[in-house]
N, C-alpha and C positions, 0 to 999 in steps of 0.2 A: 598438511594436517589428513588425516585418515576417518574418513565419514561414511558410516552405513546409514541410507536410508530405507525408512520399513514404507511400503506404499507407494506405487508408480502411476497413481491419479494424478490430477490436475496441480493439486501443492507440490504432490512429491514430486513431477515431471519439471513444474518450474523451478522447484529447489535445485534440483540435480542441474539443469540446463544453467543456472545461475551460478554453482559452484565449477563446476565441471571446465572451466575455461581457468582459473585461478587458480592453478596445480595445486587442485588437490587432489586427493588419491580416493575414488568414490565407489561404493558399491549397494546397489540397489534390489531390495529384495521384496517378491510381490508374490501371491498364487497366483495370476494371471500371467502365464508363459508368452500369450501372444503378446500381450502388453507390455514387457519387456524385451519382447525382439524388436519391435518397434522402436523403441526405447535408443535401444544399444545399435540398431539402424544409425540414428541420428549424433549418438555422444561417444565417446571416448569413454567408458565404465566398466566397471565390472557387471551381472545378474546374478541375483542365485534367484530360483523358484521354490517356494513355500513358505508355508507362515511362518510372520514374526515371531509369534508368539512359543514360536521351540527352539529349546536350547541347539540341539543339532543344527539348523537353520543358518540360526546365528554364530554358530562355529563357525561354517560354511561360507560365510559373508566376510567372517574375519574377525569378528566382534572382539575376539581376545586381545589385540593391539590395536581396537581405534579409539581414537580422542574425542569423538562425538555421535551420539547415536539420536539421529532426529526419525521421530516414529511418527506416522504422519497417515497414518492405512484408513479406513473408513471405522474400522470398527475402533472406539475406545477401549475395548478390554483388552486387546491386541495390544494396543501401543501403552496401556498401562502395567500388562507383563512384562514386555517386552521391554521397559525402564528398570522394572525389577531385578529382574537375570540379569542387565548386563550394570547393573548397580552391585549385586550383590553376589553373583559368579564371578563375572569379568572385569569388575574395576573401573569400568569405562568414564573417563572424571565427567563425563558432561552428557544430560540428555533430558531432550526436548519430545514433549508430545501433543499432539494434536486432541484437543480432549470438548465433547460437546456437550456431555452429559451434566446439565444444572445440579446434579444430585453428587457429581465427584466434583464440582468446580467450588462449589459451595463449603466443601469442608475441605480447611487444611490441612489435616493430616491423612486426608486420602491419600495427597499429593507428597506430602513430606515425607522424609528419613523413616519415619512411623508407617507410614505406608510403602508409596509405589514411588518412591523415591523419585520423582520427578524434578528436574531443576528449574524449566520454564514448560508451563503449557499456556497453547493457544487454542482459544477459541475462532475460529474464522469467521464463522457466522455474527458474532459481537465483534470482532473488527470490522466487517463490511456493512453491519448496521449501523456503527461509528461512522464510518467513511459517508455513509449516503445521508446522514443526520448533518453533517457537515456540508452537503453539496443543498441541504435543505435551507440552512442557515444563510448562505453564499450561493442564491441562485444565479451567480452571474459566471460563478467559478465554472472549472473542468474537473479541478483538483486544489484542493486545500490539505497540506497537512502538519501538523504539531512539530514542534523540537523544543525544546530545555525545558524541558516540565509544561509545555505551552506558556510559554514568552515567545516564541517567535514560529510567525506561518511562512508557508511558503505557497502562494496561489499560481495557479494556473488561470489566464484567459485566452480566451481566443481573439484576436482581433478583429474589428467589423469594418466590410468600408464604408466611408464616414463618420466614424469614431473617433476619440479623440489621439488614440494613438498611431493611426496611418497617416504616412507618409509624412513623419517627422523626426527627425533625428532624437536619437537617447539623451543627449546633453540639450536639448532645449525643452521635451519635460524637466529634469532635472530644476533648471530654468525657474522653470515655472512656478515651482513651488518646493523654494531649497530650504524651507522649517522644514517639511516632510522628510524623513530619512527611509528611505528604502533605496533597494537593490535590484537590479532587471537583473538575472544572473546566466538565463539563458532562451535563445530564441529558437523555436523548430522551425521549417518553413518546407513540408511536405516531409521527404524524408532525410532532411538534408537539415543540420544542426549549426546556429550560428553564433560566434561569438562574441556576444555585446561589446562595442566599444562608443563612442559618444558620437561619432559620424554614422551610425547604424542607422536605419532608416528601415520601418515596421512596415510590412505590407499587411494588405487585409486577408486574412486565412491563417496570418501566425499565430501557432502557440508562443504565448509570453510567459515565460516564468517569473515573478516577481517575489520578495522574500522580504519582510519587515517586521518591526514587533507588533506581535496580536492586537495592542490595544489602538495601533495604527491602520488595521487593516483594512476597516470601513473606507479610513479616507484614500488609502492608497489604493482600492479596484474604484473611487469614482473616478480617480486619476488616469485608471487603466482603461475605463468604459465604460458607455450609459448604463445606470444604476437600473436594474430591473423591479418592478415591483414588489415585497414583500411575498412569500410565497405563504399564503394563507387553507387552500385547500389542496390533499393531496387525496390521489387515487392510489391504492397497493394491489399491483396484481398475481397473485399468487400468496398463500397465506399459511406456508411451509416455517421451517424455523424461522428461516429470516426476515420472512413476511411478517410473521408475528414479534420478533422483537424490532423491528422496524414501526411495525404500528403501536405496540410500547412506547416506545423513546418518543413518538408523536401526538399521541392521541390528546395528552393535556395541553397543549400549543396551537394544536393544529385541527381543523378538520376534515378526518381521516375515513376515508372506506379503503376497505379490503374487498375483495374479489376471491373466492377460493371455489375451485370447482367439486369438489369433497363434500357429500355433506355432514360428516361425523365431523371433519377436521371444520368447518365452520361452525358446530356445534362448541370444541373444543374451543374457539377461537372466541366465540362468544360469551361462553363463561372465564376467559382469562382475560379478557380484554373488559376496558370501562366504558370510556365515552367513543371508543371506533365503533362505525355503523359497519356488520359483516354484513355479506351480499354472498347468496352462492350462485353459482353459471360460470362460461366459459369466458374467460381473459378474453379471447378472440371477436367475442360475439356482439357485433356491432350495436344490437336492438336492445341489447342489454346497455353498452357503452354509455348511447343515448338517452336512454330512459334516466340512467346514473348519472345523466350532468357532466359527463368529461368534458365536452366543449368550456365546463366554468372551471375545470382544474386549473392550479397554477403549475401541478407537477405531476406527473405518469411515473410509476414505479415499478417495472413490470419484473420481480424478482421469482419464479417459475423454476421449477428444475430444468426446463425443455429450452435450451435453447431459442428454438423456432418460434415457441411461444411467445418468449419475451419481445426476440423482435417484431414480431408479426403483432401483438397487439400493442409494442409501443408505437409502430409506423401508423397503424389505426390511430391510435388515440392521438398522435399529432396531427393528420389529415382533418379528425373530426374536430378539432382546436384547441386541443390544450396544450398549456404555453409551453410546456418542456417536459423532453421527457427522457426518464434512465432507462438502462435495459443491461439488465445482467446477464453475462455472455461469456461463456466457458470455454470457446472454441475463440482462443485468439485471430486466426486466421478472419474470424468475423468481425473482432473486437478490431481489427486496423481496417477493414472493409466498412466499416458504418459510421465510426469516430467520423465527425463534421459533419455527416449527411445529415437524415433527417433524424436520426438518432441524436440528441442532444452530449450524452454522454452513455457511453458502453464503459461498461468496466468488467475486467476480467477478474474473478476470486481469487486466482491462485495469484495474480500482480498485488493486489490490495493485501493478500495476507505474510507476502512475501519478505514484507519488509522487518516485522517481528520476528523471524525465524533467522535472517541474514543478520540482525544487529548481535545476535551469540553466536557468530560463524566468524565475523570479520576478526583481523588480525590488530592489536593494537587497543587500547582501552576506547571502544564503540558503543557509542550511547544507544541512536537510533539508526534505521535506514529504512531509506521509503524508498522504493521504484518509482521510476519516472516514466511517463509515455509509454505505457505499456512494456515495460521492460527494457525501453533502449536507454536507457540514463538513471543516475540512481543521485539522492542527496543523503548523505548522510552525517551524523553529530558526533563527532569524536572529542577526549577530552585529551588536552597535550600535560604533557611531564616532562620532568627533569629541569633544566637548565641550558645556558649556549652551548657546552661544552657536550656534553648527553644526548640532546636534543635538536634536531632539524626542525623542530615547528617553535620551542619556547625561547622566550626572549629574542624572538626575531620579529623585524615590521613584514609586514605581507609582501611585500619588493621582494623579500629577500629569499624567501620560500623555494625553494625550485621545485614548481606543482610542475606537473603533465598537462602536454598540452591539449585544451580543452575542459579543463579543469579551472576551478575558481570556488577561493572563499568567500563566502555571501555577507555570514556574519560571525561575530564572537557575543557570547556570553559571559560576563564575568560577574558573577552573584545574581542579584536582582536587575544588574544593568546590560541592557543589549545596546550594543554597538554595531551599527554596521561600516562592513570591514571596506578599507581604501588603501593605499597601495603604503599609505605610511601608518597606518595602526598595527601594533605590538603585540604580539601575544604570547601572555604570564603561562605561567605554568597555574595547573589547574581550569584555565578557561575551556569553556565550549566553544569548539568551532565548526561550523556549519560549510560542509565543501559539497558544491555539487558537481558532479562527474559525466558529464557527456558522453563518454567513451569510456564503456566498463571495463573494456581490457587493460584499462589503465588504475583501475582500483587496486591490484597490489600495490603500486610506486607511490598511489595514495597513503593507502594503510601503514605501508612501511614508514612515511612520512613522523608518521607520531609513536612510530617505538623509540625506545629509549635505549642508550646503549648499557651493553651487562654490566659495566663499573655503576650506573647510577642504581639498577636494581641490587 
């Protein structure tokens, strides 16, 4: 597939890194030549320096025969204009735009065929807000992701010494509660992935990924680890777009405090928020945190635009008694360094956002894609089509499907019914199949399984 990506920032670079190894022809456009050189040094792709809103630059990038445009620059206007040009001047079949301004998002006509011809708009700030809200609802989890319109949830937890998971074989866990239908689909021990088998023994520190019907997820969590007390008090460090959205999402159900250093921004927050308390100050000010009761906080979330501030304020809040701390960190090297340390959850904005984009790039009828373990693995939801003659998936039992090593079918959603996948589970046309892929290099092979033969089409 020939893809043109506008923007070599965090999102654009992460998208390029995910797609370049999957036999795609990529060209990245950015106004910053230095940033493009750094990207080209790491990845096998073309780069073009210039504005994505200029037709001549788009032509140089090969837009005239591109299959997909992904416009993820920092400028909404550049992204929208590029989509319009791609549709009207160059007949690009699919166009994705990063759009943050609520004025654009609130009006469907602006983005539709009568406007800027955007097939899919993504708002990273809202995606991150939804991501963090899930962590508030499930404070024991490292990651909570939904599939099949919320019917199925994938939860990642860390096994701890003395917990119910540690030192036991997986088959013993299943025998303990045979009524509860859930599936452990992957285990990560350090940087090594482990395919779960009945005899697999979980060790302290392992990251365990479990799939279950969303209605059973609380009970599954109790089986996986000791339940923390519910979150009631939340402190948000940073009152930018993400901080404001998060405060608005939480303020009616939780006690929320927001710390923001910019006085004018604080006034704007106070005007737009209802119940949340807005405080002016430095998020790394120990005296301010103590005065505002950080020791009593169930959750401290650092979402400023500065990685170092987020790290330091989170570490400080943890040391002063905050029960759980979450930090938003753009630099992936920092995320890997801090995860499982004093920072309970380190979130990479690019990795949290990328799944929405990838679902529209994957081959086959892929409905949803979620990046796992900071991009090391993926879970995808794809629809089975065809029959036994035209498809490698449809009308076959799970044990008959030739999945690549390290991949596993975790669940099948058939209408309103959720089926945990076992060796004899038969997949039918129209089923939504959730596949966990531990090695991203095998993704093209997984996607190919869901493609039907030309005769069926």
